C-alpha positions in Angstrom: 101.4 107.7 92.1 99.9 110.9 93.6 96.9 113.0 92.9 96.3 116.7 93.6 92.7 117.3 94.7 91.0 120.8 94.9 89.3 121.0 98.3 88.5 124.7 98.2 84.8 124.0 97.6 84.6 122.6 101.1 85.0 126.0 102.6 88.0 124.8 104.7 91.5 125.8 104.2 93.9 123.0 103.5 95.3 122.8 107.0 91.9 122.6 108.5 90.8 120.0 105.9 93.8 117.7 106.4 93.6 117.8 110.2 89.8 117.5 110.4 89.8 114.6 107.9 92.5 112.8 109.9 90.7 113.3 113.2 87.3 112.3 111.9 88.2 109.5 109.5 91.8 108.5 110.2 92.8 109.3 106.6 96.0 111.3 106.1 96.6 113.5 103.1 99.2 116.2 102.5 98.5 120.0 102.5 99.7 120.6 98.9 100.5 124.3 99.6 104.0 123.0 100.5 104.5 122.7 96.7 104.0 126.5 96.2 101.4 129.1 95.7 99.8 127.4 92.7 98.9 124.4 94.9 97.0 126.4 97.5 93.5 124.9 98.0 94.7 121.5 97.0 95.6 118.3 99.0 97.9 115.6 97.7 96.7 112.0 97.9 99.3 109.2 97.8 98.3 105.9 96.2 100.8 104.0 98.3 98.7 101.2 99.8 96.8 98.3 98.3 93.6 98.7 96.3 91.3 97.6 99.1 92.7 100.2 101.5 92.5 102.9 98.9 88.9 102.1 98.2 88.1 102.3 102.0 90.0 105.6 102.3 88.1 107.1 99.4 84.8 106.1 101.1 86.0 107.7 104.3 87.0 110.9 102.5 83.6 111.1 100.8 81.9 110.6 104.1 84.0 113.4 105.7 83.3 115.8 102.8 79.6 115.2 103.1 79.7 116.5 106.6 81.5 119.8 105.9 
C-alpha cells in the first residue's frame, strides 16, 4: 500500500523535502515527481513495515515538518 502526500505547503521542493527528512529523521520517502508532472509537490510513502515502525515513522515525519 502506498500514499501520495502533498508536501508543497512546507515550502520545500520534493527533492529537498525527501533528503532533509532522511538526514534529520532517518525516514525515507520517494519524490513522487518520478510519476509525472501531476505528481509534482508530492512524496510517496510506502506502508511496507510493521505497524509499530509506521507509527514511529509518522511521528518522526510530523516532527520534521514542524521544523520547516
